[in-house]
N, C-alpha and C positions, 0 to 999 in steps of 0.2 A: 503494499498499500504505500503511497506516496507520502510523505509524509506533511506536504503540503496541504493533503486531499481533507475533506470535510468529515469529519465521523463517520463513520454509518451510519450513528440513530438521526444524522439530518439531512439525509439523502432520502428521497421520495422511496416507497418501494421500487417502482418502477426501474428507478436509476439503481438503487441494489441489486434488483435481480440483473442488469444488465453488463452493471461492474461485475458479478458474480462469474455472469457468462461470456465473457472476454475472455482474451488468451494470456491476461495478468494472472500470473501465481496466486495475488492475493488480489479478496480476501478469496477464501479458500474453506474446505469442511468444515474447519476449527469454525472460524464466523457461522457460516450459513448453521451448525448445531447450537451456538450460542444467539443466536437470533430464534432462533426455533424455539429454543426453551425463553426466551422471554415471551415470546407469543402467548407459552403454556401460563406465565407467570400473570401476562394480562387478565386471560381468561380467569385465574382465580380469584384477581383482584375484582376481577369482575360479578361473579359469583356473591363474595361476602356484600360489595354493595346491594345488588339484587334479593338480600335475605336481611339487610339492617332494617331495623325500626317495622319488620313485619311482626305483631304479637303471635302470630304461626311459629315463628321462630324463633322469639323471644328470649328463649331456654339456654339457648346458643349463642348470646350477644357477644360474650368475651370470643368465642373462635370467628365469627365475619370480622372483629374489629381487630383481632391479631392477622388472618388473613389477607384482609384489605391490605393494611403495611409492608405486611411479609411480599405479597404477592408486586405493588410498584418497587419496594425495595431493588426486589431481587430483579424485575423486571432492567431495571435502570444499572443495574449491577452484571449483569449478560449483557448490556448491550457494550458498557465498558470493555469487557473480557473480549468482544468480537473485536475490536482495535485492540485488541494486547493481544489477541491470538494472531494479526496479521503483523504489527511489528514484531513479533517473535521472528514465523518464518521471514519478514524481509530481512532480521538479523542473519537468520540462517543464511540465506540467498547472499548477502555478500561477504561474510565464512569461506562460501562456495569459491568464489570469485577472488580468494586472496590470490597472490602469487605463490608457487611451489616450483619455481627453478633454482632452486638451490636447499640444501639442506636444514637451514634455517628459518626459511620459510616456511619448509614441509613441516616442520614441528610447529612453526606460529599459528598455519594454518588447522592442521589437528588440532592445536590448543582451543583456537575460536572454533571448529565447529564442535566440539565437544561441550562446549560452555554452551553455545545456544540450542543445541542440541537438548540440554537440560531444559533449560528456559522455553523452550518449543512442545515439549513433554509439560512441562506444571504447567501454563496458562491452562489448556484444554484440560487437565486435573481439579483447575478451579473452576473449569464450566463444569464439569463430572459433577462437584462438590454441590453447588448452585442448584441443576440439575435435584440433585438430590432431596432439596431444603424446598423444590417448587413443589415435588411428591407429597411431601411432610406436610405443607400446606394444605393442596389439594384432597390428602386423605382424612385431615383435620377437619376440611368442610362436607367432603361427602359422609348421607345421611345427616346432614346438621343445619342444614342450607335447605333456598328454595329449591323443591324438589321440580321445578319448573324449569329450571335452568342446571339440572344437574348431570345434564348430555356437554355441557362442557364443559363440565370437570374430570368427565371421560376423556373428552378431546384433548384438554389441558395435562390430562395423563398419559396418556399416547403422543403427547408433543417434545412434552418431559422427559418420559422414556427414548423416544429416538434421539432426541438429540444428547443423551448420554450414551449413547451407541457411540454415535459420533464421534462426541470429543473424547472416549475411552479409545476408538480407531484411531485420534489423533498423538495421544499420549502414546501407545505402542508403538507407533510405528516410528519415534525417534530415540527409542530406549536402547538400541545396538548402538547407533550413531556418538551414544556419551561415551560408550568402551567403559562404560561401570558399570560390573555385573554384580555389586552390592548396591547401589543404588538403582538399579532397572527391579532387580529381586524386589524391592521396598514397593517400588510404584506398581506393578505389576499388583504385588498385594493388595496395597491400595485401591484400584482399580476393580480390582475380585470383589472386593466389600462393597465398594460402593456402589457396583451394579446389582448385587446381589439384594442391596438395601432399595435402587431403586427398581426391582422389578418386583418385591414386595405389596410396596406401598404403591406402585399401578394398578397391581392388582387388587391389592384390599380398595385402593379407592374406585375400583370398576364393579366390585362385587357390590359395593351398598351404592352405585348408582341403577346399578341393573338392579340391588332390592326394589327399590324405589321409594323405601317407606323412610322415617327419622327412626333414629337412633333413641333409645332414652336417656335424657341428660345427665 
């Protein structure tokens, strides 16, 4: 991503899709995953807003307030992470283009690539963790919010789950380049645990949506 370019959040949807579809290396799958999860977070906030101040759902008012705030904060954070992901990949691209004519240049390039790969793995890991938070919020609302908007929670869960898997793929593709077996093993473990939690939260959300009933307060 060109540093002088507008933030992705400042682009129209059409403009973002256009740059995504271009031959430019960024934005790529990581940024797309972050934006997708941000849409899921927005849906969580919407369902919470559609449930507030309604007598039928008054027993769950605390959940609505918490989910509305979380959804907005997460959508904002994920859009920022989309920019961070593009910047991390750009740094990796710069390292790839470093000279390697001499032994000293090769050593410097290899070190820069390892450092850039760690960053390029760290940012999508944070996207993955944020996807989990979106699903925590959606699960908390399922069966405790406006039943007429429940399908939107199901959509939110699917968007966040898909984004989580996209982010995980971007973590994993960079791990071999770090040339750090301990780091790669730790990151792989974190990815696996997060994906497991993401799957469970998504399934629980959709189970309550399909039930079509309110939980006990």
